[in-house]
C-alpha positions, 0 to 999 in steps of 0.5 A: 485327075487334073493335068498339071500345066506349069505355064498356066500355074505361073500365069495364074500366080502372076495374075493373083500377085498383081491383085495384092494391095501392098502397104506403103513404106510409111504403113509398114514402119508404123505397124512394125513400130507398133508391134515392137512397142506392144511386144516390149509392153507385154514383156514388161507386164509378164516380168512384173507378174512373174516377180509378184508371183515369185515374191508371193511364193517366197512369202507363202512358202519361204523357199526360193532365192 
């Protein structure tokens, strides 16, 4: 079984974190805006599809409010 060395672990973690390419503030804001816009678009799409299905069920079966 491998021996656990906390100091070595922390050293390796710091080394890996230094290799990470962090996005700029502008890139983060752009991707955040894109995620919010696409989420809103998906919500509207599913709302419309749900309303169409509800209308079809009311028309077909005559039930529902």
